[in-house]
N, C-alpha and C positions, 0 to 999 in steps of 0.2 A: 653856502654849497653845502657845507657840511651838515647843516638842517635836513636837507633833501635826501641825502645819503642816509641819515637817521631815520626818517621816514621811510625811505624805499625799503631798509632792513626790516621795520616793524610791521610793513606790509608783507615783507618775504615770511616773516615769522608765522603772522595770522593765517596767511595762506596754507603753511605747512601745518597747523594747527586745525585748520579746517579739513585738509585732506586727511589726517589723522582720524579726527573725530567721524568723518564719514566713513571711514573705513571700519570704525568700532560699531558704529550704528549698524552697517551690513552685517559684520559679525553677530550683534545683538538681535537683529531681525531674523538671520538665519536660525540662531539658536532657538528663538520663540518659536519659530514656524516647525522646526522640529519638536519640540517640547508639546505644542498644539497637535500635531501629527500623531504622536504617542498615546497622548492623552485620547485621542478619538478612537485609535486603534483599540486602547483599554476598555472604551466605552463600549464598544460595537462587540468586544469580546463578552464584556458583562451581558449585554442585551441578548445576544446569541445562547448564552449559558440559561438565560433566564426562560428565554423562548424553547429550548430545549428540555427542560424540567417542568414546563407547564402543560395543561391539557389541552391548550388553546390552538386552533388552526393558524396556519399563517396570515390567512385573512383577517382573522378575528386580531389577531396582534397588529398587522397595518392598520385596519381600522381604529383601532384604540390608539395608535400612535398619532394618526392622523386627527384624533378626536371625534372620530364618529361614534355612534351608540351601537 
């Protein structure tokens, strides 16, 4: 019987580890998503800044970004 209690305790420990790791993964995913969004915003500002400084029309810029000539 002692052996079963040992195994049950180990199972409980592993379950707690899994729950903790799931929380850490969720936090890491949220931080990753936040950083990607921040990078995308910075990229959009760069593109907008380049467009404002250029002499190209909006249609020309969009065509260029789409790979059209």
